[in-house]
C-alpha positions as CSV (number, residue, x, y, z in Angstrom):
1,X,137.6,87.4,63.5
2,X,138.2,89.1,67.1
3,X,141.8,90.3,67.5
4,X,142.8,88.6,70.7
5,X,145.0,91.5,71.9
6,X,142.0,93.6,72.3
7,X,140.9,91.2,74.7
8,X,143.8,91.4,77.1
9,X,143.4,92.6,80.6
10,X,146.1,95.3,81.4
11,X,147.8,95.1,84.7
12,X,148.6,98.3,86.7
13,X,150.6,98.1,89.9
14,X,149.4,100.4,92.2
15,X,152.1,101.5,94.5
16,X,152.9,102.3,97.7
17,X,150.0,100.0,99.4
18,X,150.9,102.4,102.9
19,X,149.5,105.6,101.2
20,X,146.4,103.8,100.1
21,X,143.5,105.2,101.5
22,X,140.3,103.7,101.6
23,X,138.9,105.3,98.6
24,X,141.5,103.3,96.6
25,X,140.2,100.2,97.8
26,X,137.0,101.2,96.0
27,X,138.3,102.4,92.7
28,X,141.1,99.6,92.9
29,X,137.8,96.8,92.9
30,X,136.3,98.9,90.2
31,X,138.9,99.5,87.4
32,X,138.0,100.9,83.9
33,X,137.4,98.5,81.5
34,X,140.0,96.6,80.2
35,X,142.4,97.0,83.3
36,X,143.0,95.4,86.4
37,X,145.2,96.9,89.6
38,X,147.6,94.5,91.1
39,X,149.4,94.7,94.5
40,X,152.8,93.9,95.5
41,X,153.1,94.7,99.3
42,X,156.3,94.3,100.7
43,X,157.0,93.8,104.7
44,X,158.3,97.5,104.8
45,X,155.1,98.6,103.3
46,X,153.2,96.7,105.7
47,X,155.0,98.3,108.8
48,X,154.8,101.6,106.8
49,X,150.7,101.2,107.0
50,X,150.9,100.3,110.8
51,X,152.9,103.2,111.2
52,X,150.9,105.7,109.5
53,X,147.9,105.4,111.7
54,X,150.2,106.8,115.0
55,X,150.9,110.1,115.6
56,X,154.9,109.5,116.7
57,X,155.3,108.4,113.2
58,X,154.3,112.0,111.8
59,X,156.8,113.6,114.2
60,X,159.6,111.2,113.3
61,X,159.1,111.7,109.8
62,X,159.3,115.5,110.1
63,X,162.3,115.3,112.0
64,X,163.8,112.6,109.4
65,X,162.9,114.8,106.6
66,X,165.4,117.4,107.4
67,X,168.0,115.0,107.4
68,X,167.5,112.9,104.4
69,X,164.0,112.9,102.5
70,X,162.4,109.4,103.5
71,X,159.7,110.2,100.9
72,X,162.3,110.5,98.1
73,X,164.8,107.8,99.5
74,X,162.0,104.9,99.4
75,X,161.3,105.1,95.7
76,X,164.6,106.1,94.4
77,X,166.2,102.7,96.5
78,X,163.1,100.8,94.7
79,X,164.1,101.4,91.3
80,X,165.8,98.0,91.3
81,X,162.9,96.3,92.0
82,X,161.5,93.5,90.0
83,X,157.9,94.6,88.9
84,X,155.6,91.9,89.0
85,X,155.2,89.5,86.0
86,X,152.6,91.3,83.4
87,X,152.7,94.4,84.7
88,X,152.0,97.0,81.9
89,X,152.3,100.5,84.1
90,X,152.8,101.6,87.5
91,X,150.4,103.6,89.5
92,X,152.5,105.7,91.8
93,X,150.4,107.4,94.8
94,X,152.1,110.4,95.7
95,X,155.8,109.6,94.9
96,X,157.7,109.8,91.4
97,X,158.9,106.6,90.1
98,X,162.9,106.3,89.2
99,X,162.7,103.0,87.4
100,X,162.8,103.2,83.5
101,X,159.5,101.8,83.0
102,X,156.3,103.5,82.0
103,X,154.4,105.3,85.5
104,X,152.0,107.4,86.2
105,X,151.6,109.4,89.5
106,X,148.7,110.3,91.5
107,X,149.2,113.5,93.7
108,X,145.7,113.1,95.8
109,X,144.7,116.3,97.1
110,X,148.2,116.4,98.7
111,X,150.4,119.7,98.3
112,X,153.4,119.4,95.9
113,X,156.2,119.6,99.0
114,X,154.8,116.2,100.4
115,X,156.7,114.4,97.7
116,X,159.8,115.5,99.7
117,X,158.6,116.8,103.2
118,X,158.3,120.0,104.6
119,X,158.9,123.4,102.2
120,X,162.2,123.8,103.4
121,X,163.2,120.1,102.4
122,X,161.0,120.7,99.3
123,X,163.0,123.6,98.1
124,X,166.5,121.8,98.8
125,X,165.5,118.3,96.9
126,X,163.0,119.1,94.3
127,X,166.1,119.1,91.7
128,X,166.1,115.5,92.0
129,X,162.4,115.0,90.9
130,X,162.9,117.1,87.9
131,X,164.3,115.0,85.5
132,X,162.2,112.0,86.5
133,X,158.8,113.9,86.1
134,X,159.9,115.8,82.7
135,X,161.3,111.8,81.4
136,X,159.5,110.0,78.7
137,X,158.7,107.0,81.4
138,X,156.4,109.9,83.3
139,X,153.1,109.4,81.5
140,X,150.8,111.7,83.4
141,X,150.3,113.4,86.7
142,X,146.7,113.2,88.3
143,X,145.2,115.6,90.4
144,X,142.0,115.3,92.0
145,X,140.8,119.1,91.8
146,X,142.1,121.9,89.8
147,X,143.5,123.5,93.2
148,X,146.0,120.5,93.4
149,X,146.8,121.0,89.3
150,X,147.3,125.1,90.0
151,X,149.4,124.4,93.5
152,X,151.6,121.8,91.5
153,X,152.0,124.1,88.5
154,X,153.0,127.4,90.9
155,X,155.6,125.3,93.0
156,X,157.4,123.7,90.2
157,X,156.9,126.2,87.1
158,X,158.1,123.7,84.9
159,X,156.3,124.4,81.3
160,X,156.9,120.8,80.0
161,X,155.0,119.4,82.7
162,X,151.6,121.2,81.4
163,X,150.5,118.7,78.8
164,X,151.3,115.7,81.5
165,X,148.9,117.1,84.4
166,X,145.3,115.8,84.5
167,X,142.4,116.6,86.9
168,X,140.4,113.3,87.7
169,X,138.0,113.5,90.6
170,X,137.8,110.8,93.2
171,X,134.6,109.1,94.1
172,X,133.5,107.0,96.9
173,X,130.6,104.0,96.5
174,X,127.3,104.4,96.3
175,X,125.1,104.4,99.5
176,X,122.0,102.2,99.3
177,X,119.5,103.6,102.2
178,X,116.7,105.6,102.5
179,X,117.5,109.1,104.2
180,X,115.2,109.6,107.2
181,X,115.4,112.6,109.5
182,X,114.3,113.2,113.0
183,X,112.2,116.0,113.5
184,X,113.0,116.4,117.3
185,X,116.5,116.9,117.3
186,X,119.3,118.1,114.8
187,X,122.6,116.1,114.6
188,X,125.6,117.9,113.5
189,X,128.7,115.3,112.1
190,X,132.4,115.9,112.3
191,X,134.7,113.1,111.0
192,X,138.3,113.7,111.3
193,X,139.1,110.0,109.6
194,X,137.5,106.9,110.1
195,X,140.9,105.0,110.8
196,X,143.4,107.3,111.8
197,X,143.6,108.5,115.1
198,X,145.7,111.2,115.1
199,X,145.1,114.0,117.7
200,X,147.4,116.5,115.9
201,X,145.2,116.8,113.1
202,X,142.1,117.8,115.0
203,X,142.5,121.4,114.9
204,X,143.9,121.3,111.2
205,X,140.4,120.5,110.4
206,X,138.6,122.6,112.6
207,X,137.6,120.5,115.2
208,X,138.4,123.4,117.9
209,X,136.6,125.8,115.8
210,X,133.2,123.5,115.6
211,X,133.5,122.5,119.3
212,X,133.4,126.7,120.2
213,X,130.6,127.3,117.5
214,X,128.5,124.1,119.2
215,X,128.7,125.6,122.6
216,X,127.2,129.0,121.4
217,X,124.4,127.1,119.0
218,X,123.3,124.6,122.2
219,X,122.6,128.0,124.0
220,X,120.2,129.0,121.0
221,X,118.8,125.2,120.4
222,X,118.6,122.8,122.8
223,X,117.6,119.9,120.4
224,X,121.0,120.4,118.7
225,X,123.7,117.8,119.2
226,X,127.4,117.3,118.0
227,X,129.1,114.0,117.6
228,X,132.7,113.9,116.7
229,X,135.0,111.0,115.3
230,X,138.7,112.2,115.9
231,X,141.6,111.6,117.7
232,X,141.5,114.5,120.4
233,X,144.3,116.0,122.6
234,X,143.3,115.2,126.1
235,X,142.8,118.7,127.4
236,X,140.2,119.6,124.8
237,X,138.6,116.4,125.4
238,X,138.4,117.3,128.7
239,X,137.2,121.0,128.2
240,X,134.3,119.9,125.9
241,X,133.8,116.0,126.3
242,X,131.6,116.5,129.3
243,X,129.5,119.4,127.7
244,X,125.6,118.7,127.1
245,X,124.5,117.6,123.7
246,X,128.5,116.5,122.6
247,X,129.7,113.0,122.1
248,X,133.2,112.1,121.0
249,X,134.7,109.2,120.0
250,X,138.3,109.6,120.1
251,X,139.2,106.3,119.3
252,X,138.4,104.1,116.2
253,X,135.1,102.5,115.9
254,X,133.8,99.9,113.5
255,X,132.8,101.2,110.3
256,X,129.2,99.7,110.8
257,X,128.9,102.2,114.0
258,X,130.2,104.9,111.7
259,X,128.0,104.3,109.0
260,X,125.1,104.8,111.6
261,X,126.4,108.0,112.5
262,X,126.5,109.1,108.8
263,X,123.1,107.7,108.2
264,X,121.4,109.5,111.3
265,X,123.0,112.8,110.9
266,X,121.5,115.8,109.6
267,X,124.5,118.2,108.6
268,X,128.4,117.3,107.8
269,X,130.3,120.2,109.3
270,X,134.1,120.5,108.7
271,X,135.4,124.1,109.2
272,X,138.9,123.1,108.1
273,X,141.9,124.9,107.4
274,X,142.7,122.5,104.7
275,X,140.9,120.6,101.8
276,X,140.4,117.0,103.0
277,X,140.8,114.3,100.2
278,X,137.5,112.2,100.4
279,X,135.4,113.0,103.7
280,X,133.3,115.5,101.9
281,X,132.5,112.6,99.2
282,X,131.5,110.6,102.2
283,X,129.2,112.9,103.2
284,X,127.6,113.4,100.2
285,X,127.0,110.1,99.7
286,X,125.0,109.6,102.9
287,X,122.7,112.8,101.8
288,X,123.9,115.0,104.3
289,X,124.5,119.2,103.2
290,X,127.9,120.3,104.1
291,X,129.0,123.0,105.8
292,X,132.7,124.1,105.5
293,X,135.3,126.7,105.2
294,X,135.9,128.5,101.5
295,X,139.8,127.6,101.3
296,X,141.9,126.3,98.7
297,X,139.8,123.4,96.9
298,X,137.1,123.3,99.1
299,X,134.3,125.3,96.6
300,X,135.2,122.7,94.1
301,X,133.8,120.1,95.9
302,X,130.9,121.8,98.0
303,X,129.0,124.0,95.7
304,X,128.0,127.2,97.7
305,X,123.9,127.3,98.5
306,X,123.8,123.8,96.2
307,X,125.3,120.9,98.3
308,X,126.2,122.8,101.1
309,X,127.0,126.2,102.4
310,X,130.7,127.7,102.6
311,X,131.9,129.7,105.5
312,X,134.5,132.5,104.7
313,X,138.1,131.5,106.3
314,X,139.3,135.1,107.4
315,X,142.9,134.6,107.6
316,X,143.5,132.1,105.1
317,X,145.3,134.7,102.9
318,X,148.0,135.0,105.5
319,X,149.3,131.4,105.1
320,X,148.4,131.4,101.2
321,X,150.4,132.5,98.3
322,X,148.1,131.8,95.5
323,X,147.1,128.1,95.5
324,X,150.4,127.1,97.6
325,X,149.7,126.6,101.5
326,X,152.7,127.5,103.8
327,X,151.8,124.8,106.0
328,X,155.1,125.1,108.2
329,X,154.3,129.4,108.5
330,X,154.0,130.8,112.0
331,X,150.4,132.4,110.4
332,X,149.2,128.7,109.9
333,X,150.4,127.4,113.0
334,X,148.8,130.7,115.1
335,X,145.2,129.6,113.4
336,X,145.2,126.3,114.1
337,X,146.0,126.9,117.4
338,X,143.4,129.6,117.8
339,X,140.3,129.5,115.5
340,X,139.3,133.2,114.4
341,X,136.2,134.8,116.2
342,X,135.0,135.6,113.1
343,X,135.5,132.3,111.7
344,X,133.5,130.9,114.8
345,X,130.6,133.4,114.5
346,X,130.1,133.0,110.8
347,X,130.3,129.0,111.5
348,X,127.1,129.9,114.1
349,X,125.5,131.9,111.5
350,X,125.3,129.4,108.7
351,X,124.8,126.3,111.0
352,X,121.7,128.5,112.5
353,X,120.5,129.0,108.8
354,X,120.5,125.5,108.1
355,X,119.2,124.0,111.6
356,X,116.3,126.3,110.9
357,X,115.2,125.1,107.4
358,X,115.1,121.3,107.4
359,X,113.8,121.3,103.8
360,X,116.6,123.4,102.4
361,X,119.1,120.6,104.2
362,X,117.5,117.8,102.3
363,X,117.2,119.7,99.4
364,X,120.9,119.9,99.2
365,X,121.9,116.4,100.7
366,X,119.8,115.5,97.7
367,X,121.9,117.2,95.6
368,X,124.9,115.9,96.9
369,X,124.2,112.3,96.9
370,X,123.0,112.8,93.0
371,X,126.7,114.5,92.7
372,X,128.4,110.8,93.6
373,X,126.0,108.9,92.0
374,X,125.6,110.3,88.7
375,X,127.4,113.5,88.5
376,X,131.1,114.8,88.3
377,X,132.2,112.9,91.6
378,X,130.8,109.1,90.4
379,X,132.5,106.3,89.7
380,X,131.3,106.5,85.9
381,X,133.2,109.9,85.3
382,X,135.9,108.9,87.3
383,X,136.6,105.7,85.0
384,X,135.6,107.3,82.0
385,X,138.6,109.9,82.2
386,X,140.7,107.7,83.6
387,X,140.6,105.0,81.2
388,X,141.9,107.5,78.8
389,X,144.5,108.6,80.8
390,X,145.6,104.6,81.0
391,X,144.8,104.0,77.1
392,X,147.7,106.5,76.5
393,X,149.8,105.5,79.1
394,X,150.2,101.9,77.8
395,X,149.9,102.4,74.0
C-alpha cells in the first residue's frame, strides 16, 4: 500500500511578489516534483510592483534608506503576518524573514548590501539580520552564481553561515523556433530590461559604451545595425537616436515585438559594469552569441570563446574589492558617466571579429542555446538542485 503522506504536494510561499522578476513566473509554473509555489499578494505589494518600474521610486527608496531601511522594515513588520493555510515553507526573494517559521532566502544576483540599502546603511544595520540568518528557521541562502555566494561570504564574514549557502543557477523557457540569419546585414541587440524603463540604468549596463562603439563600427561596416530596448536619458537619445543604423525603443514594447527582435538579431552586446540577472540567459535561449565584459559573475554565465566573447573591463578593479562591488563609490560613478576609451576600443575589436565570422557566431549561438535547453542553465538542472534544498528545508 502506498503511504498517502508521500503523495502530498508541499506548498511553498513566494514572497514578496513585487520583487519577482519574469524568470520567477517561469520557475513558479514549473516547480520541482512534489512542490507547488503559492502566492499571497497584498495591496501594498501591488503598489510596490507598479512603483518599482519607475525611476523616481529608486531615488525615493535610496533617500528613505538613509533614514530607515525600508528593505528591512517591511519584512520585520510582516513577522506577525499569518501565512496561508497549508504553507510548508517561505521562499523569500532578497529579504530575511523574521517569522518563527521555516524559510529559505534567494539572493538572486544582488549584492548583500541590497538586503538593507546602500553600503553605509548596510554597515549600520546588518547586525539586525545576523540573528535571523543564523537561526534554525533560516534553512538555506540561495545564489545564482558563485560570485554572489563569494560576495555574501566576504560581506558578512560569518563562518556559521557557510553550510547554509547554495548556488542554484536560474533558467529561462526554451524557445521553439528555428534560427535563421540574414547574409545582408548584422544586427546587434542591447536589451536593458523588457519591463522596467529606468533611464538611470542605461549606463550602468554599458548602454553609452555600445552607442559610442557602434559609431566606430558603422564606419567600418555599412551593413551593421544596432537595436536598443532601454529607458534612456533624453540627452543621450538626442545625440544618438538619429544616427544611421540605430533603432531605439525607449518605451516598454509588447513581448511579441521584443521576441521578434531577439529572433532576428545576430549578436547580443552588453558591455555592462554589473552582472545582470537574466538577460544573458534570454539571449542564449534565442541562440545569440554574447559580447560582454569580464566583470564579477559574467564569466560564469558567458563561456569565453564558446558561448560568447568577454571584453576586459580596464577599470573594474578601482570599484571592486574581491567580490564586493562598491556601487556608491566615486570610481563606479565615474565609469558609468564616462566609459573608458580602452573598453570601447576592445568592444569594437571583439565585435568586428564576430561580424566578420558568421559561422563562428552561429556556433557560439548554438552552444548557448544548448546550455539553456540541456546544460547547466536548464530548468531540469535547476529543479534537481532546488528539490534537494526544499526537501531538506521541509523535512
